[in-house]
C-alpha positions in Angstrom: 1.9 16.2 -19.3 0.9 12.7 -20.8 1.9 12.0 -24.1 -0.6 9.5 -25.7 1.3 9.3 -29.2 4.5 10.3 -30.8 3.8 12.9 -33.6 3.2 11.6 -37.1 2.9 8.1 -36.0 -0.7 7.6 -37.3 0.4 8.0 -40.9 1.4 4.3 -40.5 -0.9 1.1 -41.2 -0.5 -0.7 -38.2 -2.3 -3.8 -39.2 0.6 -4.5 -41.8 3.3 -4.8 -39.0 5.2 -8.3 -39.6 7.8 -7.9 -37.3 7.0 -10.0 -34.5 8.1 -13.6 -33.8 5.0 -16.0 -35.5 7.0 -19.0 -35.0 8.6 -20.0 -31.6 11.3 -21.8 -33.1 12.5 -19.5 -35.7 15.2 -17.8 -33.8 16.2 -20.2 -31.1 19.9 -21.2 -30.7 21.5 -24.1 -29.1 20.9 -24.6 -25.4 24.3 -24.3 -23.5 24.8 -24.2 -19.8 26.8 -21.4 -18.2 29.2 -24.2 -16.6 30.4 -27.1 -17.9 28.8 -30.4 -16.7 31.4 -33.0 -15.6 29.5 -36.0 -16.1 29.2 -39.0 -18.3 26.8 -39.1 -21.3 24.6 -41.9 -19.7 21.0 -41.5 -20.6 19.2 -38.7 -19.5 16.7 -38.8 -16.7 13.3 -37.4 -17.8 13.2 -33.8 -16.7 10.3 -32.8 -13.8 8.8 -29.8 -14.9 6.1 -27.8 -12.8 2.8 -28.2 -14.4 1.5 -25.0 -15.8 -2.5 -25.8 -16.2 -2.5 -29.1 -14.1 -5.1 -27.2 -11.9 -7.8 -27.0 -14.8 -9.0 -29.9 -16.7 -7.6 -29.9 -20.5 -10.1 -29.0 -22.9 -9.3 -29.3 -26.6 -12.7 -29.4 -28.2 -14.6 -26.1 -29.2 -18.0 -26.8 -27.5 -20.5 -24.2 -28.5 -21.3 -21.7 -31.4 -19.8 -18.9 -29.7 -16.5 -20.5 -29.1 -16.3 -21.8 -32.8 -17.2 -18.3 -34.3 -14.2 -16.8 -32.1 -11.9 -19.4 -33.2 -13.0 -19.0 -37.0 -12.4 -15.3 -36.6 -9.1 -15.4 -35.6 -8.2 -18.1 -38.4 -9.3 -15.6 -40.9 -7.4 -12.8 -39.6 -4.0 -14.8 -38.7 -1.0 -15.9 -41.4 0.0 -19.1 -42.1 2.4 -19.5 -39.0 0.1 -18.1 -36.4 -2.9 -20.0 -37.8 -0.7 -23.4 -37.2 0.1 -21.9 -33.7 -3.5 -21.2 -32.7 -4.5 -24.8 -34.0 -1.6 -26.4 -32.0 -2.8 -24.2 -28.9 -6.1 -25.8 -29.3 -5.1 -29.3 -29.5 -2.7 -28.8 -26.5 -5.5 -27.5 -24.2 -4.0 -24.1 -24.2 -6.3 -22.0 -26.0 -9.5 -23.2 -24.0 -7.8 -22.8 -20.5 -9.7 -20.5 -18.3 -7.2 -20.1 -15.0 -8.3 -16.4 -15.3 -9.2 -13.9 -12.5 -12.8 -13.9 -14.3 -12.7 -17.6 -15.7 -12.4 -16.2 -19.4 -10.5 -18.3 -21.6 -7.4 -17.7 -23.5 -9.7 -17.9 -26.9 -12.2 -15.3 -25.1 -9.3 -12.8 -24.8 -7.3 -13.2 -28.1 -10.7 -12.5 -29.6 -11.3 -9.1 -27.6 -7.5 -8.3 -28.8 -8.4 -9.2 -32.4 -11.9 -7.5 -32.5 -11.9 -4.5 -29.9 -10.1 -1.0 -30.3 -6.5 -1.1 -29.0 -4.5 2.1 -27.5 -3.6 4.9 -29.8 -0.9 3.5 -32.5 -1.1 -0.2 -31.6 -1.9 -2.9 -34.0 -4.6 -5.4 -33.3 -3.0 -8.1 -35.5 0.5 -7.4 -33.9 -0.7 -7.7 -30.5 -2.6 -10.6 -31.2 0.5 -12.6 -32.8 2.6 -11.3 -29.7 0.1 -12.9 -27.6 -0.1 -16.3 -29.2 3.5 -16.3 -29.6 4.1 -15.8 -26.0 1.6 -18.1 -24.8 2.5 -20.9 -27.0 6.1 -20.4 -26.1 7.0 -18.0 -23.1 10.6 -18.4 -23.8 10.0 -15.7 -26.1 9.7 -13.2 -23.3 12.5 -10.9 -23.3 13.8 -7.8 -21.4 15.9 -6.4 -24.5 14.9 -2.9 -25.1 14.7 -1.9 -28.5 17.0 1.0 -30.2 15.5 3.9 -31.1 15.6 4.9 -34.9 17.0 8.2 -35.8 14.4 10.8 -36.2 12.2 8.9 -33.5 15.2 9.3 -31.0 15.1 12.8 -31.1 11.4 13.2 -30.5 11.6 11.0 -27.5 14.6 12.9 -26.3 12.6 16.1 -26.2 9.6 14.6 -24.5 11.9 13.1 -21.6 13.5 16.4 -21.2 10.3 18.5 -21.4 9.0 15.7 -18.5 12.1 16.4 -16.6 12.3 20.1 -16.8 15.5 20.0 -18.7 16.8 22.8 -20.6 16.2 22.2 -24.1 19.2 24.5 -25.7 21.4 23.1 -23.2 24.1 20.7 -24.8 24.8 19.0 -21.5 21.5 18.4 -20.6 20.5 16.9 -24.4 23.6 14.4 -24.0 22.5 13.3 -20.4 18.9 12.8 -21.8 20.2 11.0 -25.0 21.9 8.8 -22.7 19.2 8.1 -20.2 16.5 7.2 -23.3 19.2 5.2 -25.1 18.7 1.9 -22.7 21.7 -0.1 -23.1 21.0 -2.7 -20.4 17.2 -2.9 -19.0 16.5 -3.4 -15.2 13.4 -5.4 -15.9 14.6 -8.8 -15.2 12.1 -9.2 -12.4 9.2 -7.9 -14.3 9.9 -10.0 -17.2 10.2 -13.2 -14.9 7.0 -12.5 -13.6 5.5 -12.2 -17.2 7.1 -15.3 -18.1 5.7 -17.0 -15.2 2.2 -15.7 -15.8 2.1 -16.7 -19.6 3.4 -20.2 -18.4 1.2 -20.8 -15.5 -1.7 -18.9 -16.3 -1.9 -18.3 -20.0 -5.9 -17.3 -19.8 -4.8 -14.7 -17.3 -2.0 -13.7 -19.1 -4.1 -13.1 -22.4 -6.9 -11.0 -20.1 -3.8 -8.9 -18.8 -2.7 -8.2 -22.4 -6.3 -7.5 -23.6 -6.7 -4.9 -20.8 -3.4 -3.2 -20.9 -3.4 -2.8 -24.8 -6.9 -1.4 -24.8 -7.7 2.4 -24.9 -8.2 2.2 -21.4 -4.6 0.8 -20.9 -5.6 -1.0 -17.4 -6.6 -4.4 -16.2 -8.5 -5.0 -13.1 -7.8 -7.9 -10.7 -9.5 -9.3 -7.7 -7.2 -10.6 -5.2 -7.8 -12.3 -1.6 -6.0 -10.1 1.0 -5.1 -13.1 2.9 -2.5 -13.8 0.2 -0.6 -10.5 1.1 -0.9 -10.8 5.0 -2.6 -12.8 7.9 -4.0 -9.7 9.0 -6.3 -7.3 6.7 -5.2 -4.0 8.1 -1.6 -5.2 7.2 -2.5 -6.1 3.6 -4.3 -2.7 3.3 -1.0 -1.1 4.6 0.9 -3.0 1.7 -1.4 -1.8 -0.9 -1.6 1.7 0.2 2.4 1.5 0.9 2.8 0.3 -2.9 0.3 3.0 -4.2 -1.5 0.4 -6.2 -5.2 1.7 -7.1 -8.0 -0.7 -5.2 -11.3 -0.8 -3.9 -12.2 -3.1 -0.9 -14.8 -5.5 -1.7 -15.5 -6.9 1.7 -13.0 -7.5 4.7 -11.3 -10.6 2.8 -11.0 -9.3 -0.9 -9.9 -6.3 -3.0 -10.2 -5.3 -6.7 -6.7 -3.6 -7.7 -6.0 -1.8 -11.1 -2.8 -2.4 -12.6 -1.7 0.3 -15.4 1.7 0.8 -17.3 3.5 4.0 -16.8 2.3 7.1 -19.0 5.7 6.6 -21.3 5.0 2.8 -22.2 2.6 3.8 -24.8 5.8 5.5 -26.4 8.2 2.4 -26.4 5.0 0.2 -27.4 4.4 2.4 -30.5 8.2 2.2 -31.4 8.3 -1.7 -31.0 5.1 -1.7 -33.2 6.8 -0.1 -36.1 10.6 -0.8 -35.6 11.0 -4.1 -33.7 14.2 -6.1 -34.7 15.0 -9.6 -33.6 16.0 -10.5 -30.0 14.1 -7.1 -28.8 10.9 -6.9 -26.6 7.7 -7.1 -28.3 4.9 -4.7 -27.9 3.4 -7.2 -25.0 6.7 -7.3 -23.4 6.9 -3.7 -23.1 3.4 -3.4 -21.7 3.6 -6.2 -19.1 6.9 -5.2 -18.1 6.1 -1.5 -17.9 3.1 -2.5 -15.4 4.8 -4.6 -13.2 7.5 -2.5 -12.7 4.9 0.2 -11.8 3.5 -2.3 -9.3 7.0 -2.9 -7.8 8.2 0.7 -7.7 5.3 2.3 -6.3 3.8 3.6 -9.4 7.1 5.3 -10.0 8.5 3.8 -13.2 9.7 5.5 -16.3 9.6 3.3 -19.6 11.7 5.8 -21.4 14.6 5.9 -19.3 14.0 2.3 -17.5 14.4 4.6 -14.2 12.4 4.2 -11.2 11.9 6.2 -7.6 9.8 5.1 -4.9 10.1 4.7 -1.0 11.6 1.5 -0.8 14.8 1.6 -3.1 17.6 3.9 -3.2 18.6 2.4 -6.6 17.1 3.7 -9.5 17.1 0.5 -11.5 15.1 -2.6 -11.0 13.0 -4.2 -8.0 14.5 -5.3 -4.5 13.5 -8.6 -3.4 10.6 -7.1 -1.0 9.2 -5.3 -4.2 9.3 -8.3 -6.3 7.6 -10.7 -3.7 4.6 -8.1 -3.4 4.4 -7.7 -7.5 4.6 -11.6 -7.7 2.0 -11.9 -4.8 -0.7 -9.5 -6.3 -0.2 -10.5 -9.9 -0.5 -14.2 -9.1 -3.0 -14.0 -6.2 -0.9 -16.2 -4.1 0.7 -16.3 -0.8 4.5 -15.7 -1.8 7.3 -15.7 0.6 10.6 -14.4 -0.3 13.2 -16.7 1.4 16.5 -15.0 1.6 19.3 -17.9 1.7 22.7 -16.0 1.3 23.9 -14.1 4.6 25.5 -10.6 3.3 27.3 -8.0 5.4 27.0 -4.4 5.1 29.8 -4.2 2.7 27.9 -6.4 -0.1 30.4 -9.5 1.0 28.8 -12.7 1.0 29.6 -14.3 4.5 27.6 -17.4 4.5 24.0 -19.0 4.1 21.0 -19.0 6.2 20.1 -22.6 5.7 21.9 -25.6 4.2 21.9 -26.2 0.4 20.1 -29.7 1.0 17.3 -27.7 2.8 17.4 -25.1 -0.3 17.3 -27.7 -2.7 14.3 -29.4 -0.9 12.3 -26.4 -1.1 12.9 -25.7 -4.6 12.0 -29.0 -5.9 9.1 -29.4 -3.6 7.7 -26.0 -5.3 8.4 -27.6 -8.6 6.7 -30.6 -7.8 3.7 -29.0 -6.7 3.3 -27.1 -10.0 5.1 -23.8 -8.9 7.8 -22.1 -10.9 10.3 -20.4 -8.6 11.7 -16.9 -9.5 15.1 -16.6 -8.0 17.5 -14.1 -7.6 21.1 -15.0 -7.9 24.2 -13.1 -7.1 27.8 -13.0 -8.8 30.9 -12.3 -6.4 34.4 -11.4 -7.3 37.6 -13.2 -5.8 37.0 -11.8 -2.5 33.3 -12.8 -2.5 32.1 -9.1 -2.8 28.8 -9.3 -5.0 29.3 -7.5 -8.0 26.0 -8.5 -9.9 22.4 -9.7 -9.4 20.0 -11.3 -11.8 16.4 -13.0 -11.5 15.7 -16.0 -13.5 13.0 -18.8 -13.3 13.4 -22.5 -12.4 10.9 -24.3 -14.3 11.9 -27.9 -13.5 14.9 -30.2 -12.8 16.4 -33.9 -13.7 18.8 -36.1 -12.3 22.4 -35.6 -13.5 23.9 -38.8 -15.2 26.0 -40.4 -12.3 29.7 -39.6 -12.1 31.6 -42.8 -13.1 34.9 -41.8 -11.3 32.7 -41.9 -7.8 29.7 -44.1 -8.3 29.0 -43.6 -4.6 28.5 -40.1 -4.7 25.3 -38.6 -3.8 22.5 -37.9 -6.2 23.0 -34.6 -8.0 20.4 -32.4 -9.8 20.4 -30.3 -12.9 17.8 -27.2 -12.8 16.1 -26.3 -15.8 15.8 -22.5 -16.1 14.5 -19.7 -18.1 16.7 -16.5 -18.4 14.9 -13.4 -20.2 18.3 -11.8 -20.7 20.1 -14.4 -22.7 18.9 -14.1 -26.2 17.8 -17.9 -26.4 14.2 -18.3 -26.6 14.6 -21.8 -25.1 15.2 -23.2 -21.3 18.8 -23.4 -20.1 20.6 -25.8 -17.8 22.6 -25.3 -14.5 23.9 -28.2 -12.3 23.2 -27.7 -8.6 26.7 -27.4 -7.5 26.9 -24.2 -9.8 23.5 -23.0 -9.0 22.6 -23.3 -5.5 25.4 -21.7 -3.9 24.6 -18.5 -6.1 21.0 -18.0 -5.0 20.4 -15.1 -2.9 16.6 -15.3 -2.5 13.6 -17.3 -4.3 10.0 -16.7 -3.9 8.2 -19.9 -2.5 4.7 -20.8 -1.3 4.4 -20.1 2.7 3.7 -23.5 3.7 6.8 -24.9 2.1 9.3 -23.1 3.8 7.3 -22.1 7.3 9.2 -25.2 9.2 12.6 -24.5 7.8 13.2 -20.8 8.1 12.4 -17.9 10.0 9.9 -15.8 8.0 9.0 -12.0 8.1 5.6 -11.2 6.8 5.7 -9.1 3.8 4.1 -5.9 5.8 6.7 -6.2 8.5 9.5 -6.5 5.9 8.3 -3.4 4.2 7.8 -1.3 7.2 11.5 -2.2 8.4 12.8 -1.5 4.6 10.9 2.0 4.7 12.2 3.0 8.3 15.9 2.1 7.3 15.6 4.3 4.3 14.4 7.1 6.5 17.4 6.7 8.6 19.6 6.9 5.9 17.9 10.1 4.2 18.4 11.7 8.0 
């Protein structure tokens, strides 16, 4: 059964919701690195950031009557802080950016969000503010699930139990359901990193996604080049079928994909519309992350429990490397390759590296210099080098570290500028290369940057191998 709306939610006036971040500076805290930097306080080199919208000429002036009318309509709907942000977006070239699948601008899609119906229980103004907020400062993206208020929690538990054929009167089943829906730590780090990257690199496409996913249809279509998935068209089609993404072939070179959040995302979105607290996900975060989890998990994600099924992963949380690469490739319509740097044995022990750290550093900086952020997966190990945790973050830039006065002949070191959607900081964080590089398990990079340095496996081959391995284990 599909639950389009939680009972009794329609009694609220959604257009008066104000619990969204309208000022990207308001909740920021001091940036700190997770490891001390042992350098002097020499003048800091200017950071090298990837250029988020360098491929489009910047437009900062409204050029016709249609654009002016849309802009003025938005200004009339917004509060003081959001008006200020919208004006800054125009001055900075964000508002008229058109780096989207259908060439629509950020302004076009914000206007659509504001003036056309949203899905049941969602607020036009709330989603408009969230979208403006995220595009102006993508560091606002977070993977922190919101708590379930008393009264609402019981409703959500009953829905979850009914969907999973649990016994309503059984105390143990009720306790298990309560534990499952009260998500303590989310597994959406991959999805939230891709969300961040889309907002930062392709703001018009991000706004287009939000407009579609928050509409009554709760869907967005995207036309992609099949060559960005595999060299052979049939292999690309195999991937789309394997991930169960609804698609329609346009010709032998392209296909139109349909992305949707899972059926329970609307419940989480309605709750965040009414009860969002600081540091929790916005409604936009909920819808985007649900959709991206659906893409990567072969349409098996459940927003109520933050768990997934699917054919490629035996773990019920998060996305594995292969799933992440597929999701990133179709969402950005780019030929991304996941490069594995760490060598890990069958007992999850880190035993070495597939390439040297200098080659890794060169590949990362080349991608950043080209204007591509790099989503990486890093690992944490215990005293015996067994992996105890993994997490995804995004590298967005780098700068030269100050020289070490104790060793003036030491080789030049870099500090990497990153975004982490799970650190409760709405600004970048920094890691020196000696700390970060050895921890990187994999990175999604453009194919041509790494093809001469490492042996690569096409996505469809990796997927087939993963599927066959899981079938063997299940046998």
